[in-house]
C-alpha positions in Angstrom: -24.5 -48.8 -49.5 -21.4 -50.6 -48.3 -19.4 -47.4 -49.0 -21.8 -45.4 -46.9 -21.5 -47.8 -44.0 -17.7 -47.7 -44.2 -17.8 -43.9 -44.2 -20.2 -43.8 -41.2 -18.0 -46.3 -39.4 -14.9 -44.2 -40.0 -16.8 -41.1 -38.7 -18.0 -43.0 -35.7 -14.5 -44.2 -34.9 -13.1 -40.7 -35.4 -15.8 -39.2 -33.1 -15.2 -41.9 -30.5 -11.4 -41.3 -30.6 -11.9 -37.5 -30.1 -14.4 -38.1 -27.3 -11.9 -40.4 -25.6 -9.2 -37.8 -26.1 -11.4 -35.1 -24.5 -12.3 -37.4 -21.5 -8.6 -38.3 -21.1 -7.6 -34.6 -21.2 -10.2 -33.5 -18.7 -9.1 -36.3 -16.4 -5.5 -35.2 -16.8 -6.4 -31.6 -16.0 -8.3 -32.7 -12.9 -5.4 -34.7 -11.7 -3.0 -31.8 -12.2 -5.3 -29.4 -10.3 -5.6 -31.9 -7.4 -1.8 -32.1 -7.3 -1.4 -28.3 -7.4 -4.0 -27.9 -4.6 -2.3 -30.4 -2.3 1.4 -29.5 -2.9 3.5 -26.3 -2.6 4.4 -26.0 -6.2 4.7 -23.5 -9.1 3.5 -26.2 -11.5 1.1 -25.1 -14.2 -1.6 -27.2 -15.9 -0.5 -28.5 -19.3 -2.3 -30.4 -22.1 -1.0 -32.6 -24.9 -4.2 -32.5 -26.9 -4.7 -29.0 -28.1 -8.2 -27.8 -29.0 -9.6 -24.3 -28.9 -11.9 -24.9 -25.9 -9.4 -27.1 -24.0 -6.6 -24.5 -24.6 -8.8 -21.7 -23.3 -9.7 -23.8 -20.2 -6.0 -24.5 -19.5 -5.0 -20.9 -20.0 -7.8 -19.6 -17.7 -7.0 -22.2 -15.0 -3.3 -21.2 -15.1 -4.2 -17.5 -15.0 -6.4 -18.1 -11.9 -3.7 -20.2 -10.3 -1.2 -17.3 -10.8 -3.6 -14.8 -9.2 -4.1 -17.1 -6.3 -0.4 -17.5 -5.9 0.1 -13.8 -5.9 -2.7 -13.3 -3.4 -1.2 -16.0 -1.1 2.2 -14.3 -1.3 0.6 -10.9 -0.4 -1.3 -12.4 2.5 1.9 -14.0 3.9 3.8 -10.8 3.4 1.0 -8.8 5.1 0.9 -11.3 8.0 4.7 -11.0 8.4 4.5 -7.2 8.3 1.7 -7.2 10.8 3.7 -9.4 13.2 6.7 -7.1 12.8 4.5 -4.0 13.3 3.0 -5.4 16.5 6.5 -6.3 17.8 7.9 -2.9 17.0 4.9 -1.1 18.5 5.1 -3.1 21.7 8.8 -2.3 22.0 8.5 1.4 21.2 5.5 2.0 23.6 7.0 -0.1 26.4 9.9 2.3 27.0 7.8 5.5 27.8 5.2 3.4 29.7 7.9 1.9 31.9 9.4 5.3 32.5 6.0 6.7 33.4 5.4 4.0 35.9 8.8 4.5 37.5 8.6 8.3 37.8 5.0 8.0 39.1 6.1 5.7 41.9 9.0 8.1 42.8 6.6 11.0 42.9 4.2 9.1 45.2 7.1 8.2 47.6 8.8 11.6 47.8 7.7 14.2 50.5 9.2 17.3 48.9 6.9 19.5 46.8 9.8 20.5 44.7 10.6 16.9 44.0 7.0 16.1 43.2 6.9 19.1 40.8 10.1 17.8 39.1 8.7 14.3 38.6 5.4 15.8 37.5 7.1 17.7 34.7 9.0 14.5 33.6 5.8 12.5 33.6 4.1 15.2 31.5 7.0 15.0 29.0 6.8 11.3 28.8 3.0 11.5 28.2 3.7 13.9 25.3 6.2 11.6 23.8 3.8 8.7 24.1 1.0 10.7 22.5 3.3 11.7 19.6 4.3 8.0 19.1 0.7 6.9 19.1 -0.2 9.7 16.6 2.6 8.6 14.3 1.5 4.9 14.4 -2.1 6.0 13.8 -1.1 8.2 10.8 1.0 5.4 9.3 -1.9 3.0 9.6 -4.2 5.4 7.8 -1.6 6.0 5.0 -1.0 2.3 4.6 -4.7 1.9 3.6 -5.2 1.9 -0.2 -8.6 3.6 0.3 -7.0 6.6 2.0 -6.8 9.6 -0.3 -5.4 13.1 -0.1 -7.3 16.0 -1.7 -5.1 18.6 -3.6 -5.4 22.3 -3.6 -3.4 25.4 -4.6 -0.6 25.7 -2.0 2.1 28.3 -1.5 5.0 25.9 -1.0 7.7 28.4 0.1 5.3 30.0 2.7 4.4 26.5 4.1 8.1 25.6 4.4 8.9 29.0 6.0 6.1 28.5 8.6 7.3 25.0 9.5 11.0 26.1 9.9 9.8 29.0 12.2 7.7 26.6 14.2 11.0 24.8 15.1 12.7 27.9 16.3 12.7 26.8 20.0 14.0 23.3 19.1 16.8 24.8 17.0 17.7 27.2 19.8 17.7 24.4 22.4 20.0 22.3 20.2 22.3 25.4 19.7 21.7 25.2 15.9 21.5 28.2 13.6 20.2 26.9 10.4 21.2 28.3 7.0 17.9 29.0 5.3 17.4 29.9 1.6 13.7 30.2 0.7 12.6 32.6 -2.0 10.3 35.5 -1.0 8.2 35.4 -4.2 5.2 33.1 -3.8 5.6 29.7 -5.5 2.4 27.7 -5.9 1.9 24.0 -6.4 -1.0 21.6 -6.5 -0.8 19.6 -3.3 -2.2 19.3 0.2 -1.4 22.0 2.7 -1.6 19.8 5.9 0.2 16.9 4.2 3.1 19.2 3.2 3.3 20.6 6.7 3.5 17.1 8.1 6.2 16.1 5.7 8.4 19.2 6.6 7.7 18.6 10.3 8.9 15.0 10.2 12.0 15.9 8.1 12.9 18.9 10.4 12.4 16.7 13.5 14.7 14.1 12.0 17.3 16.8 11.3 17.3 18.1 14.9 17.2 14.7 16.6 19.8 12.9 14.6 22.0 15.6 13.1 24.8 17.8 14.4 25.1 21.6 14.5 25.2 22.2 10.8 21.8 22.5 9.1 21.0 24.0 5.7 17.5 24.3 4.2 16.9 25.5 0.7 14.1 25.7 -1.8 14.9 26.0 -5.6 12.4 26.7 -8.3 13.2 24.9 -11.6 11.3 24.8 -14.9 8.5 22.5 -13.7 9.8 21.1 -10.4 10.3 22.5 -6.9 13.3 21.1 -5.1 13.5 21.3 -1.3 16.8 20.2 0.2 17.7 19.6 3.9 21.4 19.2 4.8 22.8 18.3 8.2 26.1 17.0 9.4 26.2 13.4 10.8 27.4 12.5 14.2 30.5 10.3 14.0 28.9 7.4 15.8 25.9 7.3 13.4 25.7 4.8 10.5 23.0 5.6 8.1 21.7 3.2 5.5 20.3 5.6 2.8 18.6 2.6 1.1 16.5 2.1 4.2 15.9 5.5 5.8 12.3 5.6 4.5 11.5 2.1 5.6 9.1 1.9 8.5 10.6 1.5 11.9 14.1 2.1 10.6 16.5 3.7 13.1 20.1 4.5 12.4 21.0 4.3 16.1 18.7 2.1 18.2 20.2 3.4 21.5 19.5 7.1 20.6 16.2 6.4 19.0 14.5 4.5 21.8 11.8 7.1 22.2 11.0 7.2 18.5 8.9 4.9 16.3 11.1 5.2 13.3 8.1 6.2 11.2 8.7 9.9 10.7 10.5 9.7 7.3 8.3 6.7 6.2 5.2 8.8 6.8 6.8 11.7 4.8 7.4 9.4 1.9 3.9 7.9 2.0 2.4 11.5 2.0 4.6 12.6 -0.9 3.8 9.5 -2.9 0.1 10.4 -2.6 0.9 13.9 -3.9 3.0 12.6 -6.8 6.1 13.9 -5.1 9.5 12.3 -4.6 11.9 12.1 -1.6 15.4 10.7 -1.6 18.4 10.5 0.8 22.1 10.7 0.2 25.3 10.9 2.3 28.3 12.8 1.0 31.4 13.8 3.0 29.7 13.2 6.4 26.7 15.3 5.3 23.2 13.8 5.3 20.9 15.1 2.6 17.2 14.8 2.0 15.8 16.0 -1.3 12.1 16.5 -1.9 10.8 17.1 -5.4 7.3 18.3 -6.2 5.8 19.3 -9.6 4.7 22.9 -10.0 
């Protein structure tokens, strides 16, 4: 009987000690959580007394804490990006709007019909520029949404490229550029999106004409499983291109010459190609700027 009492006493003491350890551990966890919630810290919850349930609780709390930290970082980044976007949009749109206002006042003040017609044409051009800028901003906003998807279809890639180069005939002529074009006649098909490809080529060609010199070379090469489209153009001597940033939003190699551009053209091209599992890269070699687009057949 005495032995049984001793055994029961030992068991009771053991249970009491374990209970106190559990209480102490829960209290410690609560204190650590309170500290993490009230301080900017990367501290994680720890525990000296390891038990299956306690260990699982600590691991789950730390996993949740890491997720919250990642979400907080993303929110801060998105907020910073939004502020930068608003600043850039305000700056980019202000220029054509100011120009429109100035030319409109001049048109109202002049008495000559020829002068009014001249100012009317300039105003029309400025409105077109503003519309194009707003369309680029709207397109980029859509592409930035994770829910935005592009449907794929069978596309004749060389025909699409040929069409887009021909659509820039007048722009090449006005810039006194005779492009060297190498596009196979035989139809080459890929699984992509027709309108998205046209927008990609349009943005790249526009960049070539606006920021390049007189040398332009456009080629399409069919490899085993990849189609490679290359755009070469010479660089103006006063242009400094950071190839690591050319596809960043709002990047402009020359702010003075790009005042009427959003700097979103190549960024939109990259976003569209990403959604079609394509790739786009940029290089500078011997004063020649090169953009290479790769798409799977």
